[in-house]
N, CA, C and O atoms as CSV, one atom per row, in Angstrom:
chain,resi,resn,atom,element,x,y,z
A,1,MET,N,N,10.414,-4.137,-4.114
A,1,MET,CA,C,9.462,-3.995,-3.064
A,1,MET,C,C,8.479,-2.860,-3.290
A,1,MET,O,O,8.897,-1.796,-3.746
A,2,ASP,N,N,7.276,-3.018,-3.014
A,2,ASP,CA,C,6.273,-1.984,-3.184
A,2,ASP,C,C,6.291,-1.084,-1.996
A,2,ASP,O,O,6.051,-1.587,-0.898
A,3,VAL,N,N,6.552,0.206,-2.090
A,3,VAL,CA,C,6.696,1.074,-0.961
A,3,VAL,C,C,5.333,1.263,-0.262
A,3,VAL,O,O,5.308,1.649,0.907
A,4,GLN,N,N,4.185,0.998,-0.954
A,4,GLN,CA,C,2.982,1.179,-0.227
A,4,GLN,C,C,2.738,0.064,0.761
A,4,GLN,O,O,1.908,0.215,1.657
A,5,ASN,N,N,3.409,-1.014,0.635
A,5,ASN,CA,C,3.359,-2.091,1.632
A,5,ASN,C,C,4.510,-1.864,2.599
A,5,ASN,O,O,5.309,-0.950,2.396
A,6,THR,N,N,4.613,-2.684,3.656
A,6,THR,CA,C,5.698,-2.617,4.585
A,6,THR,C,C,6.975,-3.124,3.964
A,6,THR,O,O,6.989,-4.238,3.441
A,7,LEU,N,N,8.024,-2.378,3.997
A,7,LEU,CA,C,9.387,-2.874,3.655
A,7,LEU,C,C,9.922,-3.629,4.838
A,7,LEU,O,O,9.749,-3.187,5.974
A,8,LEU,N,N,10.566,-4.751,4.614
A,8,LEU,CA,C,11.095,-5.531,5.664
A,8,LEU,C,C,12.542,-5.983,5.353
A,8,LEU,O,O,12.847,-6.555,4.306
A,9,TRP,N,N,13.408,-5.683,6.345
A,9,TRP,CA,C,14.751,-6.155,6.203
A,9,TRP,C,C,15.212,-6.790,7.537
A,9,TRP,O,O,14.680,-6.442,8.592
A,10,THR,N,N,16.149,-7.676,7.504
A,10,THR,CA,C,16.766,-8.303,8.710
A,10,THR,C,C,18.254,-7.942,8.697
A,10,THR,O,O,18.984,-8.364,7.801
A,11,PHE,N,N,18.700,-7.174,9.671
A,11,PHE,CA,C,20.147,-6.903,9.756
A,11,PHE,C,C,20.765,-7.954,10.638
A,11,PHE,O,O,20.261,-8.256,11.720
A,12,THR,N,N,21.862,-8.511,10.168
A,12,THR,CA,C,22.509,-9.657,10.882
A,12,THR,C,C,23.713,-9.189,11.763
A,12,THR,O,O,23.793,-9.517,12.947
A,13,THR,N,N,24.641,-8.413,11.140
A,13,THR,CA,C,25.815,-8.006,11.871
A,13,THR,C,C,26.285,-6.649,11.353
A,13,THR,O,O,25.876,-6.220,10.274
A,14,LYS,N,N,27.124,-5.988,12.102
A,14,LYS,CA,C,27.801,-4.799,11.623
A,14,LYS,C,C,28.784,-5.216,10.527
A,14,LYS,O,O,29.257,-6.352,10.493
A,15,CYS,N,N,29.071,-4.297,9.660
A,15,CYS,CA,C,30.039,-4.574,8.536
A,15,CYS,C,C,30.685,-3.259,8.101
A,15,CYS,O,O,30.189,-2.180,8.425
A,16,PRO,N,N,31.795,-3.355,7.364
A,16,PRO,CA,C,32.379,-2.171,6.761
A,16,PRO,C,C,31.422,-1.549,5.702
A,16,PRO,O,O,30.570,-2.239,5.141
A,17,VAL,N,N,31.584,-0.264,5.453
A,17,VAL,CA,C,30.768,0.411,4.452
A,17,VAL,C,C,31.326,0.048,3.070
A,17,VAL,O,O,32.506,0.272,2.798
A,18,PRO,N,N,30.470,-0.519,2.191
A,18,PRO,CA,C,30.932,-0.861,0.875
A,18,PRO,C,C,31.346,0.317,0.069
A,18,PRO,O,O,30.811,1.409,0.262
A,19,ASP,N,N,32.301,0.146,-0.852
A,19,ASP,CA,C,32.770,1.216,-1.692
A,19,ASP,C,C,31.746,1.869,-2.560
A,19,ASP,O,O,31.748,3.089,-2.729
A,20,ASP,N,N,30.810,1.016,-3.151
A,20,ASP,CA,C,29.802,1.538,-3.979
A,20,ASP,C,C,28.837,2.453,-3.239
A,20,ASP,O,O,28.266,3.355,-3.850
A,21,ILE,N,N,28.639,2.248,-1.945
A,21,ILE,CA,C,27.814,3.148,-1.085
A,21,ILE,C,C,28.597,4.378,-0.848
A,21,ILE,O,O,28.063,5.473,-1.030
A,22,SER,N,N,29.889,4.274,-0.433
A,22,SER,CA,C,30.690,5.430,-0.132
A,22,SER,C,C,30.729,6.386,-1.326
A,22,SER,O,O,30.706,7.602,-1.133
A,23,ASN,N,N,30.784,5.879,-2.518
A,23,ASN,CA,C,30.855,6.676,-3.711
A,23,ASN,C,C,29.527,7.399,-3.920
A,23,ASN,O,O,29.502,8.367,-4.680
A,24,MET,N,N,28.442,6.999,-3.305
A,24,MET,CA,C,27.104,7.692,-3.440
A,24,MET,C,C,26.960,8.912,-2.534
A,24,MET,O,O,26.098,9.758,-2.770
A,25,LEU,N,N,27.784,9.008,-1.517
A,25,LEU,CA,C,27.561,10.058,-0.485
A,25,LEU,C,C,27.866,11.470,-1.122
A,25,LEU,O,O,28.761,11.660,-1.945
A,26,ILE,N,N,27.063,12.373,-0.667
A,26,ILE,CA,C,27.181,13.778,-1.120
A,26,ILE,C,C,28.191,14.532,-0.239
A,26,ILE,O,O,28.642,14.039,0.794
A,27,GLU,N,N,28.506,15.689,-0.672
A,27,GLU,CA,C,29.457,16.489,0.115
A,27,GLU,C,C,28.915,16.770,1.507
A,27,GLU,O,O,27.766,17.182,1.663
A,28,GLY,N,N,29.712,16.556,2.475
A,28,GLY,CA,C,29.369,16.753,3.850
A,28,GLY,C,C,28.672,15.545,4.507
A,28,GLY,O,O,28.413,15.564,5.710
A,29,GLU,N,N,28.366,14.486,3.714
A,29,GLU,CA,C,27.714,13.340,4.219
A,29,GLU,C,C,28.813,12.332,4.634
A,29,GLU,O,O,29.814,12.154,3.941
A,30,LYS,N,N,28.581,11.678,5.797
A,30,LYS,CA,C,29.572,10.688,6.321
A,30,LYS,C,C,28.813,9.426,6.703
A,30,LYS,O,O,27.766,9.494,7.347
A,31,ALA,N,N,29.338,8.288,6.309
A,31,ALA,CA,C,28.819,6.980,6.750
A,31,ALA,C,C,29.206,6.745,8.141
A,31,ALA,O,O,30.379,6.852,8.497
A,32,LEU,N,N,28.220,6.414,8.971
A,32,LEU,CA,C,28.412,6.239,10.467
A,32,LEU,C,C,28.375,4.757,10.868
A,32,LEU,O,O,29.200,4.309,11.664
A,33,HIS,N,N,27.439,4.017,10.330
A,33,HIS,CA,C,27.236,2.629,10.685
A,33,HIS,C,C,26.777,1.861,9.474
A,33,HIS,O,O,26.062,2.403,8.631
A,34,ALA,N,N,27.174,0.600,9.368
A,34,ALA,CA,C,26.713,-0.258,8.228
A,34,ALA,C,C,26.343,-1.651,8.872
A,34,ALA,O,O,26.991,-2.135,9.800
A,35,TYR,N,N,25.309,-2.212,8.332
A,35,TYR,CA,C,24.837,-3.547,8.732
A,35,TYR,C,C,24.559,-4.389,7.593
A,35,TYR,O,O,24.002,-3.908,6.607
A,36,LYS,N,N,24.913,-5.663,7.643
A,36,LYS,CA,C,24.604,-6.643,6.588
A,36,LYS,C,C,23.240,-7.236,6.738
A,36,LYS,O,O,22.764,-7.418,7.859
A,37,THR,N,N,22.611,-7.535,5.666
A,37,THR,CA,C,21.447,-8.383,5.620
A,37,THR,C,C,22.001,-9.658,4.960
A,37,THR,O,O,23.217,-9.837,4.909
A,38,ILE,N,N,21.144,-10.530,4.465
A,38,ILE,CA,C,21.625,-11.744,3.866
A,38,ILE,C,C,22.485,-11.402,2.565
A,38,ILE,O,O,23.604,-11.892,2.418
A,39,ARG,N,N,21.953,-10.599,1.694
A,39,ARG,CA,C,22.635,-10.212,0.474
A,39,ARG,C,C,22.775,-8.712,0.340
A,39,ARG,O,O,23.379,-8.235,-0.620
A,40,ASP,N,N,22.225,-7.948,1.292
A,40,ASP,CA,C,22.173,-6.518,1.134
A,40,ASP,C,C,22.967,-5.872,2.233
A,40,ASP,O,O,23.506,-6.524,3.127
A,41,VAL,N,N,23.021,-4.534,2.130
A,41,VAL,CA,C,23.741,-3.694,3.166
A,41,VAL,C,C,22.890,-2.416,3.445
A,41,VAL,O,O,22.344,-1.777,2.545
A,42,ALA,N,N,22.827,-2.111,4.720
A,42,ALA,CA,C,22.207,-0.837,5.110
A,42,ALA,C,C,23.193,0.045,5.736
A,42,ALA,O,O,23.935,-0.387,6.618
A,43,VAL,N,N,23.242,1.250,5.331
A,43,VAL,CA,C,24.276,2.247,5.834
A,43,VAL,C,C,23.559,3.427,6.385
A,43,VAL,O,O,22.727,4.044,5.720
A,44,PHE,N,N,23.892,3.745,7.623
A,44,PHE,CA,C,23.373,4.955,8.285
A,44,PHE,C,C,24.420,6.072,8.107
A,44,PHE,O,O,25.577,5.913,8.497
A,45,THR,N,N,24.003,7.190,7.521
A,45,THR,CA,C,24.932,8.293,7.344
A,45,THR,C,C,24.425,9.423,8.322
A,45,THR,O,O,23.456,9.229,9.056
A,46,ASN,N,N,25.075,10.531,8.302
A,46,ASN,CA,C,24.617,11.623,9.108
A,46,ASN,C,C,23.424,12.339,8.496
A,46,ASN,O,O,22.929,13.306,9.074
A,47,LYS,N,N,22.937,11.877,7.310
A,47,LYS,CA,C,21.812,12.508,6.647
A,47,LYS,C,C,20.631,11.559,6.299
A,47,LYS,O,O,19.479,11.979,6.188
A,48,ARG,N,N,20.977,10.266,6.136
A,48,ARG,CA,C,19.896,9.356,5.639
A,48,ARG,C,C,20.314,7.909,5.873
A,48,ARG,O,O,21.457,7.608,6.216
A,49,LEU,N,N,19.333,7.028,5.673
A,49,LEU,CA,C,19.555,5.608,5.662
A,49,LEU,C,C,19.571,5.113,4.159
A,49,LEU,O,O,18.647,5.360,3.384
A,50,ILE,N,N,20.641,4.430,3.831
A,50,ILE,CA,C,20.735,3.836,2.456
A,50,ILE,C,C,20.724,2.343,2.600
A,50,ILE,O,O,21.476,1.762,3.384
A,51,VAL,N,N,19.849,1.728,1.822
A,51,VAL,CA,C,19.776,0.253,1.800
A,51,VAL,C,C,20.032,-0.192,0.373
A,51,VAL,O,O,19.274,0.153,-0.533
A,52,ARG,N,N,21.090,-0.951,0.169
A,52,ARG,CA,C,21.398,-1.543,-1.154
A,52,ARG,C,C,20.759,-3.011,-1.200
A,52,ARG,O,O,21.162,-3.915,-0.469
A,53,ASP,N,N,19.820,-3.147,-2.044
A,53,ASP,CA,C,19.008,-4.349,-2.165
A,53,ASP,C,C,19.432,-5.134,-3.428
A,53,ASP,O,O,19.070,-4.727,-4.532
A,54,ALA,N,N,20.184,-6.240,-3.299
A,54,ALA,CA,C,20.561,-7.049,-4.453
A,54,ALA,C,C,19.349,-7.857,-4.815
A,54,ALA,O,O,18.658,-8.395,-3.950
A,55,GLN,N,N,19.087,-7.941,-6.147
A,55,GLN,CA,C,17.876,-8.647,-6.631
A,55,GLN,C,C,18.205,-9.707,-7.608
A,55,GLN,O,O,19.311,-9.702,-8.149
A,56,GLY,N,N,17.299,-10.642,-7.881
A,56,GLY,CA,C,17.495,-11.655,-8.888
A,56,GLY,C,C,18.404,-12.778,-8.427
A,56,GLY,O,O,18.968,-12.705,-7.335
A,57,LEU,N,N,18.549,-13.771,-9.204
A,57,LEU,CA,C,19.371,-14.932,-8.835
A,57,LEU,C,C,20.844,-14.623,-8.689
A,57,LEU,O,O,21.501,-15.196,-7.820
A,58,THR,N,N,21.381,-13.746,-9.500
A,58,THR,CA,C,22.755,-13.424,-9.433
A,58,THR,C,C,23.081,-12.284,-8.513
A,58,THR,O,O,24.236,-12.123,-8.121
A,59,GLY,N,N,22.083,-11.471,-8.149
A,59,GLY,CA,C,22.256,-10.301,-7.283
A,59,GLY,C,C,22.964,-9.160,-8.021
A,59,GLY,O,O,23.443,-8.219,-7.389
A,60,LYS,N,N,23.031,-9.239,-9.358
A,60,LYS,CA,C,23.724,-8.134,-10.096
A,60,LYS,C,C,22.751,-6.933,-10.251
A,60,LYS,O,O,23.180,-5.789,-10.410
A,61,LYS,N,N,21.510,-7.212,-10.203
A,61,LYS,CA,C,20.550,-6.089,-10.309
A,61,LYS,C,C,20.440,-5.491,-8.922
A,61,LYS,O,O,20.138,-6.211,-7.970
A,62,ILE,N,N,20.671,-4.213,-8.779
A,62,ILE,CA,C,20.691,-3.600,-7.481
A,62,ILE,C,C,19.655,-2.441,-7.416
A,62,ILE,O,O,19.613,-1.562,-8.277
A,63,GLU,N,N,18.854,-2.490,-6.382
A,63,GLU,CA,C,17.977,-1.378,-6.068
A,63,GLU,C,C,18.494,-0.667,-4.823
A,63,GLU,O,O,18.865,-1.322,-3.849
A,64,VAL,N,N,18.523,0.635,-4.842
A,64,VAL,CA,C,19.028,1.385,-3.729
A,64,VAL,C,C,17.889,2.224,-3.164
A,64,VAL,O,O,17.275,3.024,-3.870
A,65,TYR,N,N,17.610,2.017,-1.830
A,65,TYR,CA,C,16.618,2.883,-1.137
A,65,TYR,C,C,17.428,3.940,-0.362
A,65,TYR,O,O,18.452,3.647,0.255
A,66,SER,N,N,16.912,5.201,-0.426
A,66,SER,CA,C,17.495,6.304,0.293
A,66,SER,C,C,16.406,6.961,1.072
A,66,SER,O,O,15.464,7.520,0.510
A,67,LEU,N,N,16.538,6.894,2.376
A,67,LEU,CA,C,15.517,7.434,3.310
A,67,LEU,C,C,16.093,8.585,4.117
A,67,LEU,O,O,16.820,8.368,5.086
A,68,PRO,N,N,15.764,9.830,3.712
A,68,PRO,CA,C,16.175,10.962,4.484
A,68,PRO,C,C,15.567,10.900,5.905
A,68,PRO,O,O,14.386,10.588,6.062
A,69,TYR,N,N,16.361,11.190,6.909
A,69,TYR,CA,C,15.848,11.105,8.256
A,69,TYR,C,C,14.695,12.048,8.497
A,69,TYR,O,O,13.873,11.819,9.384
A,70,SER,N,N,14.625,13.157,7.675
A,70,SER,CA,C,13.557,14.121,7.875
A,70,SER,C,C,12.148,13.545,7.522
A,70,SER,O,O,11.120,14.098,7.914
A,71,SER,N,N,12.146,12.402,6.759
A,71,SER,CA,C,10.865,11.799,6.412
A,71,SER,C,C,10.358,10.841,7.432
A,71,SER,O,O,9.234,10.364,7.282
A,72,ILE,N,N,11.132,10.501,8.514
A,72,ILE,CA,C,10.711,9.640,9.567
A,72,ILE,C,C,9.830,10.422,10.574
A,72,ILE,O,O,10.272,11.398,11.180
A,73,VAL,N,N,8.574,9.962,10.728
A,73,VAL,CA,C,7.657,10.687,11.591
A,73,VAL,C,C,7.530,10.060,12.947
A,73,VAL,O,O,7.142,10.733,13.901
A,74,MET,N,N,7.864,8.708,13.072
A,74,MET,CA,C,7.782,8.003,14.332
A,74,MET,C,C,8.574,6.774,14.205
A,74,MET,O,O,8.734,6.264,13.097
A,75,TYR,N,N,9.103,6.243,15.316
A,75,TYR,CA,C,9.771,4.919,15.297
A,75,TYR,C,C,9.529,4.204,16.607
A,75,TYR,O,O,9.204,4.849,17.604
A,76,SER,N,N,9.677,2.904,16.635
A,76,SER,CA,C,9.603,2.116,17.829
A,76,SER,C,C,10.721,1.028,17.789
A,76,SER,O,O,11.174,0.610,16.724
A,77,THR,N,N,11.111,0.622,18.934
A,77,THR,CA,C,12.152,-0.498,19.064
A,77,THR,C,C,11.584,-1.468,20.130
A,77,THR,O,O,10.969,-1.093,21.128
A,78,GLU,N,N,11.841,-2.690,19.828
A,78,GLU,CA,C,11.378,-3.774,20.771
A,78,GLU,C,C,12.554,-4.756,20.862
A,78,GLU,O,O,13.018,-5.273,19.845
A,79,ASN,N,N,13.038,-5.012,22.107
A,79,ASN,CA,C,14.125,-5.977,22.238
A,79,ASN,C,C,13.613,-7.350,22.184
A,79,ASN,O,O,12.427,-7.613,22.382
A,80,ALA,N,N,14.552,-8.264,21.903
A,80,ALA,CA,C,14.185,-9.684,21.744
A,80,ALA,C,C,13.859,-10.295,23.122
A,80,ALA,O,O,14.379,-9.884,24.160
A,81,GLY,N,N,12.981,-11.287,23.068
A,81,GLY,CA,C,12.658,-11.973,24.299
A,81,GLY,C,C,13.802,-12.963,24.641
A,81,GLY,O,O,14.780,-13.091,23.904
A,82,LYS,N,N,13.647,-13.598,25.698
A,82,LYS,CA,C,14.718,-14.539,26.211
A,82,LYS,C,C,14.709,-15.903,25.511
A,82,LYS,O,O,15.764,-16.451,25.195
A,83,ILE,N,N,13.459,-16.466,25.263
A,83,ILE,CA,C,13.462,-17.851,24.806
A,83,ILE,C,C,13.010,-17.998,23.357
A,83,ILE,O,O,13.771,-18.483,22.520
A,84,PHE,N,N,11.813,-17.594,23.059
A,84,PHE,CA,C,11.265,-17.849,21.732
A,84,PHE,C,C,11.506,-16.775,20.717
A,84,PHE,O,O,11.548,-17.072,19.523
A,85,ASP,N,N,11.670,-15.515,21.137
A,85,ASP,CA,C,11.796,-14.404,20.284
A,85,ASP,C,C,13.298,-14.047,20.153
A,85,ASP,O,O,13.905,-13.473,21.057
A,86,VAL,N,N,13.889,-14.429,18.937
A,86,VAL,CA,C,15.278,-14.253,18.732
A,86,VAL,C,C,15.690,-12.924,18.159
A,86,VAL,O,O,16.841,-12.518,18.324
A,87,ASN,N,N,14.787,-12.226,17.487
A,87,ASN,CA,C,15.047,-10.973,16.901
A,87,ASN,C,C,14.524,-9.819,17.630
A,87,ASN,O,O,13.418,-9.863,18.169
A,88,ALA,N,N,15.326,-8.721,17.671
A,88,ALA,CA,C,14.735,-7.432,18.109
A,88,ALA,C,C,14.086,-6.804,16.886
A,88,ALA,O,O,14.354,-7.188,15.748
A,89,GLU,N,N,13.245,-5.851,17.146
A,89,GLU,CA,C,12.499,-5.235,16.017
A,89,GLU,C,C,12.534,-3.715,16.114
A,89,GLU,O,O,12.431,-3.124,17.189
A,90,VAL,N,N,12.686,-3.106,14.924
A,90,VAL,CA,C,12.598,-1.619,14.786
A,90,VAL,C,C,11.495,-1.361,13.709
A,90,VAL,O,O,11.455,-1.997,12.656
A,91,GLU,N,N,10.648,-0.433,14.028
A,91,GLU,CA,C,9.676,-0.023,13.022
A,91,GLU,C,C,9.827,1.466,12.799
A,91,GLU,O,O,9.947,2.243,13.746
A,92,LEU,N,N,9.818,1.844,11.566
A,92,LEU,CA,C,9.897,3.203,11.203
A,92,LEU,C,C,8.633,3.630,10.350
A,92,LEU,O,O,8.358,3.022,9.316
A,93,TRP,N,N,7.899,4.649,10.789
A,93,TRP,CA,C,6.823,5.158,10.001
A,93,TRP,C,C,7.334,6.443,9.371
A,93,TRP,O,O,7.827,7.360,10.028
A,94,THR,N,N,7.180,6.445,8.031
A,94,THR,CA,C,7.681,7.543,7.247
A,94,THR,C,C,6.630,8.126,6.383
A,94,THR,O,O,5.532,7.579,6.282
A,95,MET,N,N,6.939,9.263,5.730
A,95,MET,CA,C,5.976,9.881,4.832
A,95,MET,C,C,5.745,8.926,3.634
A,95,MET,O,O,4.698,9.036,2.995
A,96,ALA,N,N,6.638,8.023,3.306
A,96,ALA,CA,C,6.502,7.171,2.175
A,96,ALA,C,C,5.862,5.844,2.525
A,96,ALA,O,O,5.412,5.142,1.620
A,97,GLY,N,N,5.797,5.455,3.819
A,97,GLY,CA,C,5.228,4.212,4.227
A,97,GLY,C,C,5.838,3.689,5.502
A,97,GLY,O,O,6.390,4.434,6.311
A,98,HIS,N,N,5.726,2.427,5.654
A,98,HIS,CA,C,6.118,1.717,6.867
A,98,HIS,C,C,7.299,0.801,6.627
A,98,HIS,O,O,7.303,0.047,5.654
A,99,ILE,N,N,8.304,0.847,7.492
A,99,ILE,CA,C,9.496,0.053,7.307
A,99,ILE,C,C,9.693,-0.743,8.603
A,99,ILE,O,O,9.606,-0.186,9.697
A,100,LYS,N,N,9.954,-2.029,8.473
A,100,LYS,CA,C,10.183,-2.884,9.638
A,100,LYS,C,C,11.570,-3.555,9.492
A,100,LYS,O,O,11.881,-4.143,8.456
A,101,VAL,N,N,12.357,-3.455,10.513
A,101,VAL,CA,C,13.722,-4.019,10.487
A,101,VAL,C,C,13.816,-5.020,11.690
A,101,VAL,O,O,13.530,-4.693,12.842
A,102,ASN,N,N,14.224,-6.209,11.338
A,102,ASN,CA,C,14.537,-7.233,12.358
A,102,ASN,C,C,16.008,-7.183,12.623
A,102,ASN,O,O,16.798,-7.063,11.687
A,103,LEU,N,N,16.394,-7.268,13.835
A,103,LEU,CA,C,17.854,-7.271,14.309
A,103,LEU,C,C,18.164,-8.626,14.876
A,103,LEU,O,O,17.546,-9.074,15.842
A,104,ASN,N,N,19.131,-9.277,14.261
A,104,ASN,CA,C,19.589,-10.592,14.848
A,104,ASN,C,C,20.328,-10.321,16.183
A,104,ASN,O,O,20.578,-9.181,16.574
A,105,LYS,N,N,20.663,-11.466,16.863
A,105,LYS,CA,C,21.325,-11.266,18.138
A,105,LYS,C,C,22.663,-10.533,18.006
A,105,LYS,O,O,23.147,-10.006,19.008
A,106,GLY,N,N,23.260,-10.474,16.874
A,106,GLY,CA,C,24.557,-9.843,16.737
A,106,GLY,C,C,24.488,-8.311,16.631
A,106,GLY,O,O,25.511,-7.638,16.510
A,107,VAL,N,N,23.264,-7.780,16.679
A,107,VAL,CA,C,23.039,-6.325,16.572
A,107,VAL,C,C,22.453,-5.818,17.916
A,107,VAL,O,O,21.419,-6.314,18.363
A,108,ASP,N,N,23.097,-4.862,18.536
A,108,ASP,CA,C,22.626,-4.356,19.830
A,108,ASP,C,C,21.465,-3.372,19.608
A,108,ASP,O,O,21.632,-2.308,19.011
A,109,ILE,N,N,20.299,-3.758,20.103
A,109,ILE,CA,C,19.116,-2.948,19.877
A,109,ILE,C,C,19.237,-1.567,20.454
A,109,ILE,O,O,18.753,-0.609,19.852
A,110,ARG,N,N,19.881,-1.424,21.631
A,110,ARG,CA,C,20.029,-0.129,22.276
A,110,ARG,C,C,21.001,0.781,21.480
A,110,ARG,O,O,20.792,1.991,21.397
A,111,GLU,N,N,21.976,0.231,20.944
A,111,GLU,CA,C,22.958,0.970,20.083
A,111,GLU,C,C,22.207,1.477,18.883
A,111,GLU,O,O,22.344,2.636,18.490
A,112,PHE,N,N,21.362,0.552,18.264
A,112,PHE,CA,C,20.587,0.889,17.161
A,112,PHE,C,C,19.576,1.971,17.445
A,112,PHE,O,O,19.344,2.865,16.631
A,113,ASP,N,N,18.973,1.872,18.629
A,113,ASP,CA,C,18.003,2.910,19.104
A,113,ASP,C,C,18.725,4.277,19.192
A,113,ASP,O,O,18.127,5.291,18.832
A,114,LYS,N,N,19.925,4.333,19.635
A,114,LYS,CA,C,20.669,5.638,19.706
A,114,LYS,C,C,20.997,6.183,18.352
A,114,LYS,O,O,20.957,7.394,18.135
A,115,ILE,N,N,21.334,5.270,17.403
A,115,ILE,CA,C,21.606,5.691,16.037
A,115,ILE,C,C,20.422,6.411,15.438
A,115,ILE,O,O,20.571,7.477,14.842
A,116,ILE,N,N,19.205,5.812,15.601
A,116,ILE,CA,C,17.981,6.413,15.057
A,116,ILE,C,C,17.689,7.713,15.768
A,116,ILE,O,O,17.437,8.738,15.135
A,117,ALA,N,N,17.725,7.666,17.094
A,117,ALA,CA,C,17.457,8.925,17.903
A,117,ALA,C,C,18.386,10.015,17.548
A,117,ALA,O,O,17.918,11.136,17.352
A,118,ASN,N,N,19.701,9.794,17.440
A,118,ASN,CA,C,20.566,10.792,17.062
A,118,ASN,C,C,20.340,11.366,15.676
A,118,ASN,O,O,20.589,12.545,15.425
A,119,ALA,N,N,19.857,10.503,14.770
A,119,ALA,CA,C,19.583,10.920,13.360
A,119,ALA,C,C,18.320,11.810,13.277
A,119,ALA,O,O,18.298,12.776,12.515
A,120,ILE,N,N,17.292,11.490,14.045
A,120,ILE,CA,C,16.036,12.212,13.760
A,120,ILE,C,C,15.616,13.247,14.859
A,120,ILE,O,O,14.791,14.128,14.616
A,121,LEU,N,N,16.201,13.105,16.040
A,121,LEU,CA,C,15.801,14.134,17.071
A,121,LEU,C,C,16.681,15.316,17.133
A,121,LEU,O,O,16.448,16.218,17.937
């Protein structure tokens, strides 16, 4: 994905923190929450957001995005509507660009809101 454009992910459900992400954490860093996408995983730590993006047909090529919370300059959350709008949305404006996250019904938008607020405020 080109960082100059909007990055877009859809988080479907909470999940355990994968071992390969746990092995990336630095001293004093703790994984707090993890969410699945279709083939990827997003992990919120006490220091940053890490997204593991599997690429290609086999998914063996992996790109890892690491977003320090200090680079987030603004965020917004929007809950899902009742009938036609099935996804809640989170938008992050960062020093590197714009990130949009869709949250399926299995992800509580207000819990997600607290995760981001606790991380950056």
